[in-house]
N, C-alpha and C positions, 0 to 999 in steps of 0.2 A: 599691199604692205602686209607683212607677216610678222606677228609678234611671237616670240619664243620665250617660254618661261623656263628658267634654269633652276628648278627646285630639285634638291637631291631626293630621288625616289626612295632610297633606303631609309631616309629620315621620316618620310611619310608612313611607310610601312611599320616602322618601329613605333611611331605615335599611335597608329591604329591598333597595333597588337597590345600596347600598354593599356588602351582604353577598354578593351574587351576583357571581361572576367574569365578566370580560368574555369573550365568546365568541371574539373575535379573538385575545385573549391566549392562550387555551387552545389554539387551532389553531396559532398562529405559533410558540409555544415548541418543540413537537416538530419542526416543520418546520425551524426554525433549528438545532436540535441535530443533525438528520439531515444538513443541509447542512454544518455544521462537521465532523462525523464523516467525510463524504464527501471534503471538500477536504483534511483533515489525515491521513486514514488510507488510504482506498480508492484515490483517484486517484494519489498518489505510488507506491503499490505496483504499480498497473497500469502506469504508465509505466516503472518499473524492470523489471518482467517483460517488457515489450515490448522494451526496450533489450537485455536479456540474450538474448532469443530472436533478435533481429537479429544480435547478435554471434555466437551459435552457428551461425546459418545462413551467416555470412560467413567462417567458419574455412577456412583453406587449409593445404596442406602447407608446412611450414617456419615456421609461426607459433609463437612462444614463448608458452606458456600456464601458468597456475597452476590446479590442481584445487581443488575445495572442501576437500579433505583436506590441502592445502598442498604437494602434489608439483609441483615445477617440471619442465617438459619441453618438448620441441619436437615438433610434430605430424609423424609419419612417414607416416601413412596415415589416410584418412577413409572411413567407411562411412555408411549412412543414420543409424544411431543409436549408433554407437560410434566411438572415436578410438584410434589407436595412437600412444602417446607414446614418444619416445626420451628416457630420463631419464639415461642415461650411455652411453658407448661400448659398442655391441652389447648394450644392455639396453633392451628395449622392453616396455611394458605396454599392455594393451587395457582401456580404460575406457569408460563410457557418455558420450555427448556431453553429457548434462545435468550430468555431474560436473565440467565445465570451469567454473571460477569466473570467469575473466577472462584477458585478455592480460597478459603481463608488461610492466611499465613499463620503459622504457629509462632507464638511469642516466646522468645527465649528469656527465661528468668535468670538474672545474674546475681 
């Protein structure tokens, strides 16, 4: 006795094709996530670091700066990796150049 199954072969192939993920979708999703991560996280941090390094290289005696710790002062002397800040009359401190957070902003009087 022979049993014959009459299932449509094209229907089985369509069901198998629908169950398998698209290879391009599998590849493009991680690439897109890496690109988004790069443009939202890595690139802005890199440009910020570059701006800070340029500012630190351009420091000169007499610049008014703020340290990362919040100390306001005027640069009295510069070395390769350190800065001497005048924070009050006849009060000077020596700090690392990397501890400079930025230049003081000029207040506009209105």
